[in-house]
C-alpha positions in Angstrom: 0.1 0.2 0.3 2.6 2.2 0.6 4.0 2.6 -3.1 0.2 3.0 -4.8 -0.7 5.2 -1.4 1.2 7.9 -0.9 -0.7 10.2 1.3 -2.2 6.8 3.5 0.2 5.6 6.3 0.1 1.5 6.2 0.1 1.6 9.4 -3.0 3.3 10.3 -5.2 0.8 7.9 -6.7 -2.7 8.4 -7.6 -4.5 5.4 -10.2 -7.0 6.1 -11.4 -9.1 3.6 -14.8 -11.3 4.2 -15.8 -14.2 2.4 -19.1 -16.5 3.5 -17.7 -19.5 2.1 -15.6 -21.5 3.2 -12.0 -20.2 1.5 -11.5 -17.2 -0.9 -12.0 -18.1 -4.6 -13.5 -21.0 -4.4 -13.6 -21.4 -7.9 -10.2 -21.9 -7.8 -8.5 -25.4 -7.5 -8.0 -25.1 -3.2 -4.0 -25.4 -3.4 -4.8 -21.8 -5.7 -6.5 -20.8 -3.3 -4.8 -21.3 -0.1 -1.6 -19.6 -1.7 -4.0 -16.5 -2.1 -5.1 -16.1 1.1 -1.4 -16.6 2.5 -0.1 -14.2 0.2 -3.3 -11.8 1.5 -2.3 -12.7 5.2 1.2 -12.0 4.8 0.8 -8.7 3.3 -1.4 -7.7 6.2 -5.0 -8.5 5.1 -7.4 -10.2 8.0 -8.6 -13.4 6.2 -12.3 -14.0 7.2 -13.6 -17.0 5.8 -17.0 -18.8 6.6 -18.4 -15.8 7.2 -21.2 -13.4 6.3 -22.1 -9.8 6.4 -25.1 -8.8 7.7 -25.7 -5.1 7.2 -23.7 -2.1 6.2 -24.4 0.8 7.4 -22.6 4.5 7.4 -18.9 3.7 9.0 -20.2 0.1 9.9 -19.9 -3.5 8.8 -21.8 -6.0 10.9 -21.0 -9.9 10.5 -23.7 -11.6 12.8 -22.8 -9.8 16.1 -20.0 -8.4 15.5 -19.4 -4.6 14.2 -16.4 -3.4 12.6 -15.5 0.1 11.8 -15.4 1.0 8.0 -14.3 4.3 6.3 -14.3 2.6 2.9 -15.9 -0.9 2.1 -15.4 -2.5 -1.3 -18.4 -5.2 -2.4 -17.1 -7.6 -4.9 -19.7 -10.4 -4.9 -19.2 -12.7 -8.0 -18.6 -11.4 -11.4 -22.9 -12.4 -13.1 -25.8 -11.8 -12.1 -27.4 -15.9 -10.9 -30.5 -16.8 -13.2 -32.6 -16.6 -10.3 -32.2 -13.3 -10.1 -34.7 -12.2 -13.0 -37.2 -13.9 -11.5 -37.1 -12.2 -7.9 -39.2 -9.0 -8.9 -35.8 -6.7 -7.8 -35.1 -3.8 -10.1 -32.3 -5.1 -11.9 -29.2 -2.8 -13.8 -28.5 -3.6 -17.9 -26.3 -6.9 -16.6 -29.3 -8.2 -15.5 -27.9 -7.7 -11.6 -30.2 -6.2 -8.4 -29.9 -2.3 -8.3 -29.3 -1.7 -4.2 -28.5 1.4 -2.6 -25.0 2.5 -1.0 -26.1 0.6 2.1 -26.6 -2.6 -0.4 -30.0 -2.4 0.5 -32.3 -3.2 -2.2 -34.5 0.1 -3.0 -38.4 0.0 -1.7 -38.0 -3.3 0.1 -38.1 -2.7 3.8 -35.2 -4.3 6.4 -35.5 -6.6 8.8 -33.5 -6.1 12.2 
């Protein structure tokens, strides 16, 4: 991070990768997945597998009962929409993905607590 973002002090950052599945890059062979996780950890990334994001709010990401302070959240959930999405009656973008608000909620769909 130091060489790419000179205005950011890496000692003041925390990067957490959250993956609901049992491993990162699950579509790749297990050996490559393990090497990727090791490389991330070596670079100081906290890798959490088997963990679901249950809510995203201003300044906070919730993982079940745990709340993580977060100034920046990047969401990367797959590369293609599931064909099932079209049958849900949700607002879709031109690529067939569900349109979401900045907190990743679906417009006009009430959030449950």
